C-alpha positions as CSV (number, residue, x, y, z in Angstrom):
1,M,14.1,8.4,-0.5
2,W,10.7,7.0,-1.2
3,Y,9.0,6.2,-4.4
4,H,5.4,6.8,-5.4
5,D,3.3,7.1,-8.5
6,H,3.2,10.6,-10.1
7,A,0.5,10.2,-12.7
8,M,-1.4,13.4,-13.4
9,A,-4.6,13.6,-11.4
10,L,-4.2,10.1,-10.1
11,T,-1.2,10.4,-7.7
12,R,-3.3,10.8,-4.6
13,L,-5.5,7.8,-5.5
14,N,-2.6,5.5,-6.3
15,V,-0.6,6.4,-3.2
16,Y,-3.8,6.0,-1.1
17,A,-4.2,2.5,-2.6
18,G,-0.7,1.6,-1.5
19,L,1.6,2.3,-4.5
20,A,4.4,3.7,-2.5
21,G,7.5,2.5,-0.7
22,F,11.0,3.2,0.6
23,Y,14.1,3.5,-1.6
24,L,17.0,3.4,0.8
25,I,20.5,4.2,-0.6
26,S,23.7,4.1,1.4
27,D,27.1,5.3,0.2
28,A,30.5,4.1,1.6
29,F,30.6,7.1,4.0
30,E,27.3,6.1,5.7
31,K,28.2,2.5,5.8
32,S,31.4,3.4,7.8
33,L,29.4,5.1,10.5
34,E,28.5,3.6,13.9
35,L,24.8,4.0,13.3
36,P,22.2,1.3,14.2
37,K,22.0,-1.0,11.1
38,D,20.4,-4.2,9.9
39,D,17.6,-5.2,12.3
40,Y,18.0,-1.9,14.1
41,D,17.5,0.3,11.1
42,I,13.8,0.3,10.5
43,P,11.7,2.4,8.0
44,L,8.3,3.6,9.3
45,M,5.8,4.8,6.7
46,I,2.9,6.6,8.4
47,M,-0.4,7.0,6.6
48,D,-4.1,7.6,7.4
49,R,-7.0,5.7,5.8
50,T,-10.7,5.3,6.1
51,F,-12.2,1.9,5.7
52,Q,-15.7,0.8,4.8
53,E,-17.6,-1.9,6.7
54,D,-16.4,-4.6,4.3
55,G,-12.8,-3.6,4.8
56,S,-12.3,-1.9,1.5
57,L,-10.7,1.6,1.3
58,F,-13.0,4.6,1.2
59,Y,-12.0,7.8,-0.6
60,P,-14.5,10.5,-1.5
61,S,-15.2,11.1,-5.1
62,R,-16.8,14.5,-4.6
63,P,-16.2,17.6,-2.5
64,N,-18.2,18.0,0.7
65,N,-21.8,19.3,0.6
66,T,-22.1,18.7,-3.2
67,P,-25.7,17.8,-4.3
68,E,-25.9,14.4,-6.0
69,D,-27.7,16.0,-8.9
70,S,-25.1,18.7,-9.6
71,D,-23.2,18.7,-12.8
72,I,-19.8,18.5,-11.1
73,P,-17.5,15.9,-12.7
74,D,-17.7,12.5,-10.9
75,P,-15.2,11.4,-9.8
76,S,-13.9,14.8,-8.8
77,I,-11.3,16.4,-6.6
78,V,-11.8,15.8,-2.9
79,P,-12.2,18.4,-0.2
80,F,-9.2,20.5,0.7
81,F,-8.8,18.3,3.8
82,F,-9.5,14.6,3.6
83,C,-8.1,12.8,6.5
84,G,-8.6,9.2,7.5
85,E,-9.4,8.3,11.1
86,T,-7.4,5.1,11.0
87,I,-3.6,5.3,11.3
88,L,-1.4,2.7,9.6
89,V,2.4,2.2,9.8
90,N,4.0,0.1,7.1
91,G,0.5,-1.0,6.1
92,K,-0.7,-2.2,9.5
93,V,-3.3,-0.5,11.7
94,W,-1.9,0.9,14.9
95,P,0.9,-1.7,15.1
96,Y,3.4,-2.5,17.8
97,L,7.1,-3.3,17.4
98,E,9.1,-5.4,19.8
99,V,12.5,-3.9,20.4
100,E,15.6,-4.4,22.5
101,P,16.7,-2.0,25.2
102,R,19.2,-0.2,22.9
103,K,19.4,2.5,20.2
104,Y,17.4,2.1,17.0
105,R,17.4,4.1,13.8
106,F,14.0,4.9,12.3
107,R,13.4,6.5,8.9
108,I,10.0,8.1,9.3
109,L,8.0,9.0,6.3
110,N,4.6,10.8,6.3
111,A,2.9,9.2,3.3
112,S,-0.5,10.7,4.1
113,N,-2.4,12.8,1.6
114,T,-3.0,16.0,3.4
115,R,-2.4,15.3,7.1
116,T,0.5,16.8,9.0
117,Y,1.5,15.0,12.2
118,E,2.9,16.4,15.5
119,L,4.7,13.3,16.9
120,H,6.1,12.6,20.3
121,L,6.7,9.6,22.6
122,D,4.3,9.3,25.5
123,N,7.1,9.0,28.0
124,D,8.6,12.2,26.8
125,A,11.8,10.4,25.7
126,T,14.2,12.4,23.4
127,I,14.1,11.8,19.7
128,L,17.4,12.5,18.1
129,Q,17.1,13.6,14.5
130,I,20.2,12.9,12.3
131,G,18.7,13.5,8.9
132,S,15.9,14.7,6.7
133,D,14.8,14.6,3.1
134,G,18.2,15.9,2.0
135,G,20.3,13.5,3.9
136,F,22.3,14.0,7.1
137,L,21.9,17.2,9.1
138,P,25.0,19.3,9.9
139,R,24.5,18.3,13.5
140,P,22.0,16.2,15.5
141,V,18.8,17.9,16.7
142,R,17.0,16.8,19.8
143,H,13.2,16.8,19.8
144,Q,10.6,16.2,22.4
145,S,8.1,16.5,19.5
146,F,8.3,17.3,15.8
147,S,6.0,18.2,13.0
148,I,6.1,16.1,9.8
149,A,4.2,17.2,6.7
150,P,3.0,15.0,3.8
151,A,6.0,13.4,1.9
152,E,8.4,14.7,4.5
153,R,11.0,12.4,6.0
154,F,12.8,12.3,9.4
155,D,15.8,10.2,10.1
156,V,16.0,9.7,13.9
157,I,17.6,7.7,16.7
158,I,15.6,6.5,19.7
159,D,17.4,5.0,22.6
160,F,15.3,2.4,24.5
161,S,18.1,1.3,26.8
162,A,16.4,2.9,29.9
163,Y,13.0,1.4,29.2
164,E,13.4,-2.4,29.5
165,N,10.0,-4.1,29.8
166,K,8.2,-0.9,29.1
167,T,5.7,0.0,26.4
168,I,6.1,3.3,24.7
169,T,3.5,4.9,22.4
170,L,4.2,7.2,19.5
171,K,1.5,9.8,19.7
172,N,0.1,12.5,17.5
173,T,-1.3,15.8,18.7
174,A,-2.1,17.5,15.4
175,G,-5.7,17.4,14.1
176,C,-6.7,17.5,10.5
177,G,-9.5,19.9,9.9
178,Q,-10.7,19.2,13.5
179,D,-9.3,18.3,16.8
180,V,-7.3,15.1,17.2
181,N,-9.4,12.2,18.5
182,P,-7.7,10.5,21.6
183,E,-9.2,7.2,20.5
184,T,-8.1,7.2,16.9
185,D,-5.7,9.6,15.2
186,A,-3.9,10.6,18.4
187,N,-2.2,7.2,18.3
188,I,0.4,6.0,15.8
189,M,2.1,2.9,17.1
190,Q,3.7,1.3,20.1
191,F,7.3,0.1,21.0
192,K,7.4,-2.8,23.4
193,V,10.9,-3.0,24.9
194,T,10.6,-6.8,25.6
195,R,13.2,-8.4,23.4
196,P,16.5,-9.6,25.0
197,L,19.5,-7.5,24.2
198,K,21.8,-9.0,21.6
199,G,25.5,-8.2,21.0
200,R,27.5,-5.1,21.9
201,V,25.8,-1.7,21.8
202,P,28.0,1.4,21.3
203,K,27.4,3.8,24.2
204,T,27.9,6.8,21.9
205,L,27.4,7.4,18.2
206,R,30.5,8.3,16.3
207,P,30.5,12.0,15.3
208,I,29.2,11.7,11.7
209,F,28.3,15.1,10.5
210,K,30.2,17.2,8.0
211,P,29.9,20.9,8.3
212,L,28.1,22.5,5.4
213,P,29.8,25.4,3.5
214,A,29.0,28.8,4.8
215,L,25.8,30.2,3.5
216,R,26.3,33.7,1.9
217,P,23.0,35.0,0.5
218,S,24.6,38.3,-0.3
219,R,26.6,36.6,-3.0
220,A,23.6,35.1,-4.8
221,D,23.6,35.3,-8.6
222,R,19.8,36.0,-8.5
223,E,16.9,36.5,-6.1
224,R,13.4,35.3,-6.9
225,T,10.1,35.7,-5.1
226,L,7.4,33.1,-5.7
227,T,3.9,33.4,-4.1
228,L,1.5,30.5,-3.5
229,T,-2.0,31.6,-4.4
230,G,-5.3,29.9,-4.8
231,T,-8.8,30.3,-6.2
232,Q,-11.8,28.1,-7.0
233,D,-13.4,26.7,-10.1
234,K,-17.1,27.1,-10.9
235,Y,-17.8,24.0,-8.8
236,G,-16.2,25.5,-5.7
237,R,-13.2,23.2,-5.9
238,P,-9.8,24.6,-4.8
239,I,-7.2,25.5,-7.5
240,L,-3.6,26.0,-6.4
241,L,-1.5,28.5,-8.3
242,L,2.1,29.7,-8.2
243,D,2.3,33.5,-9.0
244,N,-1.2,33.1,-10.4
245,Q,0.1,30.6,-12.9
246,F,-1.2,27.1,-13.5
247,W,1.2,24.1,-13.3
248,N,0.9,23.6,-17.1
249,D,1.7,27.2,-18.0
250,P,5.0,27.9,-19.6
251,V,8.1,27.5,-17.3
252,T,9.0,30.8,-15.7
253,E,12.0,29.9,-13.6
254,N,15.2,28.8,-15.4
255,P,18.1,28.9,-13.0
256,R,21.6,28.2,-14.4
257,L,23.5,25.0,-13.4
258,G,26.0,25.8,-10.7
259,S,24.5,29.2,-9.8
260,L,23.6,30.4,-6.3
261,E,20.0,31.7,-5.9
262,V,17.9,33.0,-3.1
263,W,14.2,32.1,-3.4
264,S,11.6,33.8,-1.2
265,I,8.5,31.6,-1.2
266,V,5.5,33.4,0.2
267,N,2.4,31.6,1.4
268,P,-0.6,33.9,2.1
269,T,-3.1,31.1,1.9
270,R,-4.9,29.5,4.9
271,G,-3.2,26.1,4.3
272,T,0.3,24.9,5.1
273,H,2.3,23.7,2.1
274,P,5.6,21.7,2.3
275,I,8.0,22.7,-0.4
276,H,10.6,20.5,-2.2
277,L,12.4,20.8,-5.5
278,H,13.0,17.7,-7.6
279,L,16.6,16.8,-8.2
280,V,18.1,19.6,-6.1
281,Q,18.5,20.4,-2.4
282,F,18.2,23.8,-0.7
283,R,18.9,25.4,2.6
284,V,16.5,27.5,4.7
285,F,18.2,30.5,6.2
286,R,15.2,32.5,7.3
287,Q,11.5,31.8,8.0
288,K,8.9,34.2,9.3
289,A,5.2,34.6,9.6
290,I,3.3,37.1,7.4
Protein backbone atom coordinates (compact mmCIF):
# COMPACT_ATOMS: atom_id res chain seq x y z
CA MET A 1 0.00 0.00 0.00
CA TRP A 2 0.94 3.65 -0.01
CA TYR A 3 -0.16 6.52 2.15
CA HIS A 4 -1.00 10.06 1.13
CA ASP A 5 -2.97 13.02 2.36
CA HIS A 6 -6.65 12.98 1.44
CA ALA A 7 -7.77 16.46 2.48
CA MET A 8 -10.64 17.87 0.46
CA ALA A 9 -9.39 20.12 -2.37
CA LEU A 10 -5.77 19.84 -1.18
CA THR A 11 -4.81 16.24 -1.92
CA ARG A 12 -3.09 17.04 -5.21
CA LEU A 13 -1.05 19.86 -3.65
CA ASN A 14 0.09 17.92 -0.60
CA VAL A 15 1.07 14.85 -2.61
CA TYR A 16 2.85 17.10 -5.11
CA ALA A 17 4.76 18.66 -2.22
CA GLY A 18 5.90 15.20 -1.14
CA LEU A 19 3.42 14.06 1.52
CA ALA A 20 3.28 10.45 0.35
CA GLY A 21 5.13 7.22 0.97
CA PHE A 22 5.03 3.43 0.97
CA TYR A 23 3.32 1.35 3.63
CA LEU A 24 4.57 -2.19 3.06
CA ILE A 25 2.90 -5.00 5.00
CA SER A 26 3.93 -8.66 4.78
CA ASP A 27 2.10 -11.58 6.35
CA ALA A 28 3.55 -14.96 7.32
CA PHE A 29 2.65 -16.44 3.94
CA GLU A 30 4.60 -13.83 2.00
CA LYS A 31 7.57 -14.08 4.35
CA SER A 32 7.78 -17.82 3.65
CA LEU A 33 8.22 -17.30 -0.09
CA GLU A 34 11.48 -17.37 -1.97
CA LEU A 35 11.10 -13.83 -3.24
CA PRO A 36 13.89 -11.28 -3.32
CA LYS A 37 13.95 -9.56 0.06
CA ASP A 38 15.86 -7.08 2.20
CA ASP A 39 18.31 -5.20 -0.06
CA TYR A 40 16.75 -6.85 -3.10
CA ASP A 41 13.18 -5.71 -2.40
CA ILE A 42 13.04 -2.05 -3.41
CA PRO A 43 10.07 0.34 -3.63
CA LEU A 44 10.11 2.80 -6.53
CA MET A 45 7.82 5.83 -6.33
CA ILE A 46 7.61 7.56 -9.72
CA MET A 47 6.37 11.14 -9.94
CA ASP A 48 6.62 14.09 -12.31
CA ARG A 49 7.41 17.64 -11.23
CA THR A 50 8.12 21.08 -12.64
CA PHE A 51 10.79 23.21 -10.98
CA GLN A 52 11.30 26.95 -11.05
CA GLU A 53 14.73 28.49 -11.60
CA ASP A 54 15.38 28.73 -7.85
CA GLY A 55 14.70 25.01 -7.42
CA SER A 56 11.27 25.40 -5.83
CA LEU A 57 8.30 23.44 -7.10
CA PHE A 58 5.96 25.02 -9.62
CA TYR A 59 2.27 24.15 -9.66
CA PRO A 60 -0.27 26.21 -11.63
CA SER A 61 -2.86 28.10 -9.62
CA ARG A 62 -5.18 28.78 -12.56
CA PRO A 63 -6.43 26.91 -15.62
CA ASN A 64 -4.69 27.52 -18.93
CA ASN A 65 -5.50 30.64 -20.96
CA THR A 66 -7.26 32.37 -18.06
CA PRO A 67 -6.94 36.18 -18.13
CA GLU A 68 -5.28 37.57 -15.01
CA ASP A 69 -8.14 40.04 -14.52
CA SER A 70 -10.86 37.37 -14.61
CA ASP A 71 -12.98 36.74 -11.53
CA ILE A 72 -11.96 33.08 -11.33
CA PRO A 73 -11.01 32.01 -7.79
CA ASP A 74 -7.27 32.15 -7.19
CA PRO A 75 -5.86 29.64 -6.40
CA SER A 76 -8.08 27.51 -8.56
CA ILE A 77 -8.29 24.06 -10.05
CA VAL A 78 -5.53 23.30 -12.54
CA PRO A 79 -5.90 22.26 -16.18
CA PHE A 80 -7.27 18.80 -16.83
CA PHE A 81 -3.74 17.74 -17.71
CA PHE A 82 -0.86 19.15 -15.70
CA CYS A 83 2.28 17.14 -16.18
CA GLY A 84 5.76 17.97 -15.03
CA GLU A 85 8.63 17.56 -17.47
CA THR A 86 11.02 16.31 -14.78
CA ILE A 87 10.74 12.71 -13.59
CA LEU A 88 11.66 11.75 -10.02
CA VAL A 89 12.00 8.32 -8.45
CA ASN A 90 11.95 8.19 -4.65
CA GLY A 91 12.45 11.95 -4.63
CA LYS A 92 15.52 12.00 -6.89
CA VAL A 93 15.65 13.39 -10.41
CA TRP A 94 16.39 10.71 -13.06
CA PRO A 95 18.37 8.57 -10.60
CA TYR A 96 20.36 5.39 -11.09
CA LEU A 97 20.51 2.30 -8.91
CA GLU A 98 23.55 0.04 -8.74
CA VAL A 99 22.40 -3.58 -8.67
CA GLU A 100 23.90 -7.05 -8.62
CA PRO A 101 23.48 -9.51 -11.51
CA ARG A 102 20.53 -11.28 -9.90
CA LYS A 103 16.76 -11.04 -9.43
CA TYR A 104 15.28 -7.98 -7.73
CA ARG A 105 11.77 -7.25 -6.57
CA PHE A 106 10.50 -3.73 -7.30
CA ARG A 107 7.25 -2.32 -5.95
CA ILE A 108 6.45 0.38 -8.48
CA LEU A 109 4.01 3.17 -7.63
CA ASN A 110 2.80 5.93 -9.93
CA ALA A 111 2.49 8.88 -7.54
CA SER A 112 1.97 11.44 -10.30
CA ASN A 113 -1.07 13.70 -10.39
CA THR A 114 -2.50 13.00 -13.85
CA ARG A 115 0.24 11.28 -15.83
CA THR A 116 -0.04 7.66 -16.96
CA TYR A 117 3.25 5.97 -17.86
CA GLU A 118 3.97 3.23 -20.39
CA LEU A 119 7.11 1.64 -18.97
CA HIS A 120 9.67 -0.68 -20.52
CA LEU A 121 13.38 -1.49 -20.25
CA ASP A 122 15.49 -0.23 -23.13
CA ASN A 123 17.08 -3.64 -23.63
CA ASP A 124 13.61 -5.21 -23.97
CA ALA A 125 14.18 -7.44 -20.93
CA THR A 126 11.11 -9.15 -19.53
CA ILE A 127 9.39 -7.64 -16.50
CA LEU A 128 7.60 -10.30 -14.47
CA GLN A 129 4.58 -8.95 -12.62
CA ILE A 130 3.65 -10.86 -9.48
CA GLY A 131 1.24 -8.42 -7.83
CA SER A 132 -0.86 -5.28 -8.10
CA ASP A 133 -2.86 -2.96 -5.85
CA GLY A 134 -4.79 -5.94 -4.48
CA GLY A 135 -1.83 -8.17 -3.64
CA PHE A 136 -0.43 -11.22 -5.45
CA LEU A 137 -1.84 -12.12 -8.85
CA PRO A 138 -3.27 -15.62 -9.46
CA ARG A 139 -0.23 -16.27 -11.67
CA PRO A 140 2.78 -14.25 -12.87
CA VAL A 141 2.35 -12.08 -15.96
CA ARG A 142 5.23 -11.33 -18.32
CA HIS A 143 5.49 -7.82 -19.75
CA GLN A 144 7.73 -6.17 -22.31
CA SER A 145 5.96 -2.95 -21.37
CA PHE A 146 3.06 -2.01 -19.13
CA SER A 147 0.79 0.96 -18.49
CA ILE A 148 0.55 2.33 -14.95
CA ALA A 149 -2.02 4.99 -14.05
CA PRO A 150 -1.93 7.51 -11.17
CA ALA A 151 -1.99 5.74 -7.76
CA GLU A 152 -1.65 2.33 -9.43
CA ARG A 153 0.94 -0.17 -8.20
CA PHE A 154 2.90 -2.94 -9.92
CA ASP A 155 4.83 -5.57 -7.95
CA VAL A 156 7.46 -6.94 -10.34
CA ILE A 157 10.58 -9.09 -10.59
CA ILE A 158 13.46 -8.06 -12.88
CA ASP A 159 16.31 -10.48 -13.49
CA PHE A 160 19.66 -8.75 -14.10
CA SER A 161 21.73 -11.95 -14.11
CA ALA A 162 22.44 -11.78 -17.87
CA TYR A 163 23.45 -8.11 -17.87
CA GLU A 164 26.59 -7.88 -15.76
CA ASN A 165 28.44 -4.57 -16.29
CA LYS A 166 25.55 -3.25 -18.38
CA THR A 167 23.43 -0.14 -17.87
CA ILE A 168 19.69 -0.52 -18.42
CA THR A 169 17.28 2.41 -18.65
CA LEU A 170 13.66 2.30 -17.56
CA LYS A 171 11.84 4.25 -20.28
CA ASN A 172 8.42 5.81 -20.76
CA THR A 173 6.61 6.08 -24.09
CA ALA A 174 3.34 7.69 -22.93
CA GLY A 175 2.94 11.41 -23.38
CA CYS A 176 0.77 13.63 -21.22
CA GLY A 177 -1.34 15.96 -23.30
CA GLN A 178 1.43 15.94 -25.90
CA ASP A 179 4.05 13.58 -27.28
CA VAL A 180 6.70 12.28 -24.92
CA ASN A 181 10.00 14.21 -25.02
CA PRO A 182 13.01 11.91 -25.60
CA GLU A 183 15.19 14.28 -23.54
CA THR A 184 12.95 14.50 -20.48
CA ASP A 185 9.82 12.51 -19.66
CA ALA A 186 10.83 9.57 -21.86
CA ASN A 187 13.38 8.64 -19.19
CA ILE A 188 12.59 7.31 -15.71
CA MET A 189 15.78 5.89 -14.15
CA GLN A 190 18.76 3.60 -14.81
CA PHE A 191 19.92 0.29 -13.40
CA LYS A 192 23.69 -0.16 -13.40
CA VAL A 193 24.56 -3.85 -13.04
CA THR A 194 27.95 -3.16 -11.49
CA ARG A 195 27.78 -4.48 -7.94
CA PRO A 196 29.46 -7.82 -7.13
CA LEU A 197 27.14 -10.74 -6.58
CA LYS A 198 26.60 -11.63 -2.92
CA GLY A 199 25.38 -14.95 -1.58
CA ARG A 200 23.25 -17.64 -3.17
CA VAL A 201 20.60 -16.68 -5.68
CA PRO A 202 17.71 -19.11 -6.30
CA LYS A 203 17.53 -20.01 -9.98
CA THR A 204 13.77 -20.18 -9.86
CA LEU A 205 11.10 -18.57 -7.74
CA ARG A 206 8.99 -20.91 -5.71
CA PRO A 207 5.42 -21.17 -7.04
CA ILE A 208 3.65 -18.73 -4.79
CA PHE A 209 0.28 -18.08 -6.23
CA LYS A 210 -3.00 -19.33 -4.87
CA PRO A 211 -5.85 -19.83 -7.34
CA LEU A 212 -8.72 -17.45 -6.86
CA PRO A 213 -12.21 -18.89 -6.46
CA ALA A 214 -14.19 -19.26 -9.68
CA LEU A 215 -15.88 -16.06 -10.79
CA ARG A 216 -19.60 -16.61 -11.38
CA PRO A 217 -21.22 -13.32 -12.46
CA SER A 218 -24.50 -15.13 -13.13
CA ARG A 219 -24.85 -15.71 -9.39
CA ALA A 220 -24.53 -12.04 -8.49
CA ASP A 221 -26.96 -10.73 -5.89
CA ARG A 222 -27.22 -7.47 -7.79
CA GLU A 223 -25.97 -5.71 -10.91
CA ARG A 224 -25.25 -2.00 -11.07
CA THR A 225 -24.26 0.38 -13.87
CA LEU A 226 -22.34 3.54 -13.01
CA THR A 227 -21.40 6.13 -15.63
CA LEU A 228 -18.57 8.62 -15.40
CA THR A 229 -19.75 11.98 -16.69
CA GLY A 230 -18.38 15.48 -16.72
CA THR A 231 -19.26 19.09 -17.28
CA GLN A 232 -17.76 22.54 -16.69
CA ASP A 233 -18.44 25.31 -14.24
CA LYS A 234 -18.94 28.94 -15.27
CA TYR A 235 -15.17 29.43 -15.39
CA GLY A 236 -14.66 26.55 -17.81
CA ARG A 237 -13.12 24.30 -15.16
CA PRO A 238 -13.85 20.56 -15.43
CA ILE A 239 -16.32 18.96 -13.03
CA LEU A 240 -16.30 15.18 -12.71
CA LEU A 241 -19.58 13.45 -11.90
CA LEU A 242 -20.80 9.90 -11.31
CA ASP A 243 -24.24 9.26 -12.78
CA ASN A 244 -24.56 13.06 -12.90
CA GLN A 245 -24.14 13.22 -9.13
CA PHE A 246 -21.56 15.25 -7.24
CA TRP A 247 -19.24 13.55 -4.77
CA ASN A 248 -21.04 15.24 -1.85
CA ASP A 249 -24.53 14.18 -2.96
CA PRO A 250 -26.29 11.50 -0.86
CA VAL A 251 -24.87 7.99 -1.14
CA THR A 252 -26.61 5.96 -3.84
CA GLU A 253 -24.83 2.59 -3.66
CA ASN A 254 -25.23 0.54 -0.48
CA PRO A 255 -24.04 -3.03 -1.10
CA ARG A 256 -24.59 -5.55 1.67
CA LEU A 257 -21.65 -7.08 3.50
CA GLY A 258 -20.83 -10.50 2.07
CA SER A 259 -22.86 -10.04 -1.10
CA LEU A 260 -21.64 -10.61 -4.67
CA GLU A 261 -22.28 -7.77 -7.10
CA VAL A 262 -21.47 -7.05 -10.73
CA TRP A 263 -20.66 -3.42 -11.43
CA SER A 264 -20.52 -2.08 -14.98
CA ILE A 265 -18.51 1.15 -14.95
CA VAL A 266 -18.92 3.14 -18.16
CA ASN A 267 -16.54 5.92 -19.18
CA PRO A 268 -17.80 7.92 -22.20
CA THR A 269 -15.48 10.85 -21.43
CA ARG A 270 -12.27 11.71 -23.31
CA GLY A 271 -10.03 11.00 -20.33
CA THR A 272 -8.82 7.75 -18.82
CA HIS A 273 -9.79 7.16 -15.22
CA PRO A 274 -8.33 4.46 -12.97
CA ILE A 275 -10.88 2.95 -10.60
CA HIS A 276 -10.38 1.67 -7.09
CA LEU A 277 -12.73 1.13 -4.17
CA HIS A 278 -11.56 1.84 -0.66
CA LEU A 279 -11.38 -1.11 1.75
CA VAL A 280 -12.52 -3.71 -0.78
CA GLN A 281 -11.04 -5.55 -3.77
CA PHE A 282 -12.72 -6.43 -7.03
CA ARG A 283 -11.98 -8.56 -10.09
CA VAL A 284 -12.30 -7.41 -13.70
CA PHE A 285 -13.92 -10.12 -15.83
CA ARG A 286 -14.67 -8.07 -18.96
CA GLN A 287 -13.44 -4.84 -20.50
CA LYS A 288 -14.38 -3.33 -23.84
CA ALA A 289 -14.28 -0.08 -25.75
CA ILE A 290 -17.43 1.96 -26.31
